[in-house]
N, C-alpha and C positions, 0 to 999 in steps of 0.2 A: 545148192544145198550147203556147201562148205562155207559160203559167205554168211548165210543166215545163221548157221551154227556159231560162227565166230561172234556175230553181233548179239544174238539173243541168249546164248547159254549163260553168260555172266548174270543177267537179270533173273533168270530162273534160279540160279544158285543163290543169289541175293535174297529172293523171296523165300526160298526154302529156309535159309539160315535165319532170316528175320522173323518169319511167321511160325515155323515148326521147330526151329533149332532148340528152343527151350525144353522141348519134350524128349530130347536126346542128350547124350553126353556131348560136351563142347567139342570134343575131337571130331565128331561127325561133321559139324559145320566147318571146322577148320580144314579138314582133309577134303571135304566135298568142294568147297569154294576154291581151294588151292589146286585140287586136281583138275577142275574145270579150266582154270586159267593156264595151267601147264599144257593141257590138251589144246586149247585154242592158240596158245603161243606156238606150239608145234605146227598147227595148221597154218598159222600166219607165215612161218618160214617156208612152208611148202608152197604157199601162194606166191611169195616173193621170188624164191629160187626157181620155182617151176615155170614162172612166166618171164621174169626179167632176164634170166640168164640162159634161156633156151630159144631165144629168138621169137617168142610168142608175143603178140600184142595184147596186153591186158586192158580191156575196155568193156566192162560188163555192167549192165543195169538189171536189177531185179525189182519188179513192182510188187511191193508187199500189200498195199491197200490204198484206197482212195481216202485220203486223210481229211481234206476240206474241199467241199464242193458247194459253193453258193453262187448266186447270180454274179457273173462277171469275174469270178475268181475260182481257181481250182489248184489244189496242191496234193500230189500223191506222196506217199511214203515209199521212197525208192532207195534201195541199197546201190550206191554207185561205187564201183571198184575199178580203179586204174592203178598205174604204178605209184602215184603219189599216195593213194590209199593203202597200197600194199606195203610201202615203206612205213607208214604210220601204224599199220597193223602190227608189224614186227616190233616197232618201238614201244607202243602202248602195251601190247600183250606180253612181251618179254619182260619188261620192267615190272608190270603188274604181277606176273607170275612169280618172279623172284621175291617181290615184296610180300606176296601172300605166304610163300613158303618160309621166308625169313620171320614173318610175324608169328608163326606157330611157336617159335622159340622165344622171340622178344616179348610177346604178350602172354606168355605161358601162365603167369600168376595173376593176370587181370581177370576179375570176376565177370566182366562184361565183354569178354573177347568174342562171344557169338555175335553180338551187335556190331562189333568192330569189323569182323569179316563180312558181314552183310553189307556194311557201308562201303568197304573196299570194292566188292564186286559191283555194287551199284555205281560207284565212281567209274569203274572200267566200262560198264555198259553205256553210261552217259557220254564218255569220250568216244566210244565206238560209233554211237549214233551221230556224233558230230562229224567224224572224219569220213563217214559213209554217206553223208547227206548229198542229195541231188538238187537241192534248192536252198535258198537262204533261210526260209522259215523252218525247215527241218533242221538246218544247222543251228538255228537259234534255240530250238528245243534242246538239242544236246548241249549247247553252250550254257543254257540256264541249268540244265541237269547237273553239269559239272560244278556249277556254282553252288547249288544246293548240297551236293555230296561233299564238297570241300568244306562248307560250313559245318556239316555234321562231323567231319573227320577232324578238323582243326579244333573244334569245341568238344571232342569226344569226352575228355575229362571235364564235363560241364560244371562239376562242383568246384572246380578250381577257377577262381574269379578271372585270372589272367587268360585262361583258355577261352572262356566265354567271351571276354572282351576282344580277343584276337579273332575269333570266329566272326563276331559281329563286324569288326573293322574290315576284314577281308570281304565280307558280304556287301557292305555299304560302298566301299571303294570300287568294287567291281560293278556295282549298279551304275556308277557314274560312266564307266566305259561302256556298259551294256546299253545305256541310254543313247549314246552316240551310235552304237551298232544298230539299235532299233530304228533310229532316224535314218540311217543309211539304207536299211531294208525298206522302209516306207518310201524313201526317195527312189530306190530302184524300181519298186512297184509302180510308182507314179510316172516315172520316165519311160520305162520299158513295158509297162502293163503286165509284167510277169516277175516271179521270183525264181523261176527255173534257171539254173546255171547256163545251160546250153543256149537257151533263148536270149538271155541277157548278154552273154559273151559274143554271140553271133551278131547281135544288133549294136554292140558297143562302138565299132568303127564309124557307124553312121552318126554318132553323137560327138565326134571329135570337133573341137572348136565351137561347139554349141554352148550357149550361156543362158542364164536367166538373170533377171534384175532383182537385186536384194538391197533394200535401203539406198537405192539410187546407184548401185554399183553393178556392173555386169560380171557375173561369177560363172566360171567354167563348170559345166554340169558334171563331167567325169571326175574332175579334180575334187569337187565337193563330195560326191558320192564316195570316192576312194578314201578321202580323209575321214569321213564319218565312220566308214567301216574300220579304218585303222585305229580310230579312238577306242572302238571295242577291243581291238588287239592290244592296245596300250594297257587297258585295265587287266585283261586276262594274263598278259605276259609281263606284268609289273614293270612297264617302261616309265621313264622319267616323268615325274609329276603324279603318276598313278601307281607308284611303286611301294608306297608306305605299308601296304598290307603284308608284303612278302616276308620280311624278317619276323614279324609277329606270328606268322603261321607256324613258327618253330614250336609253339605251345602244344601242338598236337603230338602224338606219339611219333618217334623217329621214322618208322616205316611210312607214315603219312608224308613226312617231309620228302622222302625219296620219291614217292609216287607223284606228289604235286610238283615238286621242283625239277624233277629229272625228265619226265616223259609225257606227262598228261596235261594238266591244267595250264601250266605256263607256256607250253608249246602250242596251245590252241591258236594263239594270235599269229604265230609264225605260219602255221598251216593255213589260216584264213587268208593271209596276204598271198601266199603261194598259190592257193586255189583261185584267187581272184587276179592272178597275173594278167589275164586278158584286159582287165580294167586298168590296172596300175601301169601297164606298159603304155597305155594311151594317155596317161595323166602325169607328165614329167614333174609338175609342181608338187603333186602328191608324193612322188618318189623322192623329191628333195626333202620333204617334210619327214618322211620315214627315215631317211639317212641321218638327218639332224637329230631326231629323237634317239635313234639307235646308238649313234656315236656318243651322244651325251650320256646315255644310260651306261654304256660300257665304261666310260671314264669315271662317272660319278660313283657307281657301285664299287668299282675297284678301289677308289680312294677310301671309301668307308670300310671296306674289308681289311684295310691295312691295320686297323687299330681295334677291331672287335675281339672280345675275349671269350665269348661263348662259341664253342667249336661248331655248333650247328649254324649259328648266325654268320660266321665266316663263309661257310659253304653256301649259305642262302644268298649273300651278297655276290658271291662268285657266280651263282646262277643268273642273277639279274644282269651282271656284266656280260656273261656269255650270250644271254638273250639279246643284249645290245649288239653284239657281233652279228647275230643272225639277222637282225633288222637292218644293219648296215649292208649286208649282202643283198637283202631284198630291195633296199632302196636304190642300190646301184645297178640292179637288174640281174644279179647273180643268184637267181632263185634256187638253182640247183645246189650251189655252194651253201646256201642257208639251210636247206633240208639236209644236206650232207653233215653239216655241223650239228643240226638237231639230232641226227641219227647217232653220230659218234658221242656227242655230249650226253645222251641218255645213258650210255654204258658207264662212262667214267664218273658222271655226277651221281648216279644212283649208287655206284660203288663207294664213292666218298661218303655219302649220307649213311648208307648201311654200315660202312666201316666206322663212322662216327658213332652210330648206334651201338656197335660192338664195344667201342671204347667206353661209352657211357654205361653200358651193361657191366663192364669189368670194373668201373670206378664207382660202383654203388650209386648210379644215377647222377654223378657229378658231370656238369657240362662246362665249367669254367676252366679254361686252359691254364690259368694262373695257379690252379690247384692240382695240376698234373705234372708230368715230367718223369723221365727215367723209367718208363714202364715197357720199353720195347722188348726186353728179354722175357717179361712175364706174359705178354700176348704177341708172340712173334708172327703168327699167321695173320692176325689183324694188321699188324705193322706192315708186313709185306704187301698186303692188299691196299692199304692206304698209300704206300709208296707208288704202286702201279697207277692208282687213280691220280695221284699228284703229277706223276710224269706225263700222263696223257693230258691232263688239264693244262699244264704249262707248255705243252707242245714239244716234248722231247722227241728227237728224230725217230721216225717210223712208228710211233704210237698213234692212236686214233686222232687225237687233237692236233698233231703235227700237220696232218694232211688237210683237215677241214678248216682249222683256224688260219693257217697260213694262206689258204686259198682266198679267204675273206679279206685278209690284209692286202694281198696282191690285187684283188678286185677293186678295193677302195683306191689303190694307187693308180690304176689305169683308167678308172671311170672318169667320164666327163660331167658327172653329176655336180650341181652347184656346190654341195657341201662335201664332195668326195675328198678333197685335200684335208679339210678339217677332220673328217672321219678317219682318214689314214693315220694322222698323228694321234688322234684320240685312242684308236685301237692299239697302236704301237705302245703308247704309254700304258694303256691298260694291260698289255702283255707283260710289261716290266713289273707292274704292281701285282698282277696275278701270280707271277713266279714268286715274288717276295712274300705275299701273305699265305700262299700255299705252303712254302717251305717253313715259314714262321709257324704255321699250324703243326707241321711234322715235328719241328724241333722243340716247340713248347710242350707238345703232348707226349712225345716218346723219348726225347733226349734230355741231357743235362741232369742236374740234381733234382730229385723228386720233391715236389712242394705239397704233396698230399699228406694227410694225417697218417699216423701209424696204423690206425684202425682200418682206414680205407685201403692202404697198401697191403695189409694182411689178407684182404679179401679179393685182391686183383686176380682175375683168372681168365683164361681163354674162353671164348664163346663156344657153345655146342655146335656140332656139325650141321644141325638144321639151320643155323645162322651163317655158318662159314661157307657151305656149298653154294648158296646164292652169290656170295662174294667171289668165289672162284669163277663162276659163269660170267659175271659182269667184268671181271679182270680180263678174261679171254677176249671179250668184246672191246675193252679199253685198249688192248694191245693190238688186236687184229682187224677191227672194223674198218680202220682207215686204209691200210695197205691192200686189203682184199677188195674193197668196194670203190676205191677212188677212180678206177677206169670207167665205172658205170655211172657214178654220180656226177663227176665233173671232167672225166677224161674223154678219150676218143669215142667210147661207146655210149656216151651220155644221151645223144639224140635218139638212138634206137631204144634206149632204156626208158626214157621219160615219155617218148612218143608224143601224144597230145595232152598229157596230164598237166604239163607246165608250158605256158605259151611265152615265147620270146619273139620279138619282131625281127625282121631281117637285118635291121641296123644294129641289133644287140649282139655284138660279137665278143662280149666281155670274157667268156670262158676261154675263147681262143687267145685273147690279148694277154691274159695273165701268164701265159707260157713264155712271153717275150720280155718280162720285166728284168731290170738290171740285177746284178748280183747283190748289191747292197740292200735292195728291197727284199730279195728272196731270203737273205740270211739275217735280216734285221730281227725277226721274231726269235731266232735262236740266240742272237746276242742279248736281246732283252731277257730271255730266260736265264742265261748265264749270269747276267748282272744281278737279277733278282735273287737267284740262288746264293751268289757270293755275299750280297748284303745281308740276307737272312742268316747265313752261317756266321758272318762276322758279328751280327747283333745278338744272336740268341745262343751261340755256342762258344765262340772265342771270347767275346766281351759283352756279356749279358747286361752290364750296367749302362751301356750306351742308350738303349731305348728309354730307360728311366730318365737319363740326363736330357735326352732330346725332348721328351714329353714335358719336362720341367722348363726347359729353355724356350720351347715354342708352345707354351701352354694354351694360348688362344687357338692356334691351328689344331692342336691335339684335341681340344674339347670340341672344336667345330666338326672334326671328322668323327670323333667318338659319339657325338650327338646327331650324326647322320645329316649334317648340313642344317640342322634344326628344322627340317621339314615338318616333323610331327608337331613341334611347338608352334610353328607358323600356321599350320592348318588348324591346330587347336584354337589359336587366337582368332584367326579370321573366320573360320567356318563354325567351329563348336561354340566358342564363347560369343562370336558374332551372332550366331543363331539364337543363343540364350538371351543376349541383350536385345535383339530384335523382338523375340518372344515376350520378354519382360516389358518392353516399351508398348507393344501392341496390347498386352494384357492390362497394364496399369494405366497408360496414358490414353489409349484409343478405346479399349473395351470398357474399362471402368470410368475413365475421365470423360469420354465423349458419348459412347453408345449407351452405357448404363445411366449416365447423368441426365442425358436428354431423352433417353428412351424409357426403360423400366422405372428409373428413379425420377424422371422428369415429366414428360407429357403423359405417359401411361399412369404415373402416380397422381397427376393433377386430375386426369379424367376419372380415376377411381375415387378421389376425394369429392369431386363435384357430384358424381353419380350417387355417392353414398349419402350426401345431403339431400339431393333432389329426391332420392328414393323414399325419404321420410314423408313426402307428401302422398305417397301411395299407401295411405293408412286403411283404405276401405270404408271410411266414414263419409256419408253423403254431404254433411255440412262442410267438411274440409274441401271437397271437390267444388262445392258451390262458392266457397270463399275464394278459391283460386280463380274460378271463372269470373267472379266479380272484379277481382284485381286485374285480370286480363282485359275485361271490358273497360275498366277505368283507364288503363294505360292506353288502349286504342282511342278512346274518346279524347283523352288529353292530347294525344298525337295529332288527331285531326283538327282539334280546336286550335292548338298552338301553331302547328306547322301549316294547317289549312289557311289560317288567317294571314299568314305571310305570303 
């Protein structure tokens, strides 16, 4: 009963707000949807703490209904709850609950806030259906539901052209990844004859080293299926090459940014790979690919975050970079460390986004950090909360990020994965850059001389408690989630904690090996954090003219990073303009020049002209028909006389 309540209460609240909310005061929908989320967040903690920490094995399935039943194929709607699901319950519902409550204050003046709260609850329901899925098809339903809800939320202010464009971009880019995911599901069904997780995972070892012929090449089956599934994860989790939608998603209201970037949509890909660990463990080449993409994403996103000026975009690129860390962990086989970082990251990244929302609220909707500065005394509570989030993100000792991020770095160092060494150096450099751009955000936003107008400064004020209390809750998680949960996620108690929800082969001893790394590896993230802090302090507090001078001296590099490695421009040229040119060519040269010319304007027109003239003989007059018959007889006689004589 408790599991069905967790899954279905949000959609009931969403329907009530969306359908009946207009008949009541807006507060009814706000408090109903928020109350439901707070309640199921509490239930989620009960599930996690009551099972994972009292020695109980959580492995439950609840059959809701027979979803699809046709000849040769059957798929039930089943709620699957194990420790992986329980962890995701806590992450999704806790962040969603604080976002709902925070939104009561943040969206207070929006005339369409009833619709907003309905969308938020629908988003949560879609994510819950995804993480409780017992088969690939059910997961795909939640996967696409999250995509639809994100489209609605990113484009919530649909009259704003940039918001509509951002929503469409997110939707289209994700369709690319979803196409790969769909192909993977089709492949799983074809190979295993089922989409049920347990059936597929049990049969997977029998497919090791089996291949199929594609264009004359023998291709490993499990590697192909795993990579196709991972392509879906690349789109949802904004990994390198399919990352371009993520920063533009900032066009939605700030609570949406926290919900999408911290705990729900972007972590769906990480959850997918962790859920499919029985497949990936048997496909080392796919693991190599995951590691390569994750490491590249961590480095790439961190470089772009160095120079962004929009406070929300800095945090957005930080999210992409941290997701890269998670995929590095997945790629080297440290699935538990990846989920641990997903868990801790949800708290401090949601804290940073909602803290940024509090700053924007105080600064009269200003998001450009170049127009901020010197406001920490005016909004001290928000300032302290942002400091806590920054410390956790940069891996300050004993904060949440310190335990989970360092574990990933150590796992990359000890792994025998083909790209493990590349991944280690990539994430170490990303740690340095993360510290720099995180403290750059703090210094530019809160310290130094104010660059805001006098009118804006005169209205700077602390956010109301309805927005601050969620920050306090998240700050507690950012400080304590690591030290309290590390024994269960990646420590001595991790095997009993995860039970069978995550599969690792007997040869996978990476969580044991990370405890034996040398001191320089163990302390390297801390050193990177200190260097990043020192550089940011030197650049933006002591000598703020240095960044300007460096940008001028290295103008090409600065513009390269500011323009996000020009991915948007390249994609626009290759895909958008390329599609337009192809469409123009087909329309003008092929359609009009060939098809119309030789079709409607050619043969068809000729037939029309001939029939128009021939039809004149159909006058209905007898002597006309007699005349035609005589001509026909004359032609026949001529033929026989002339050609018959020959």
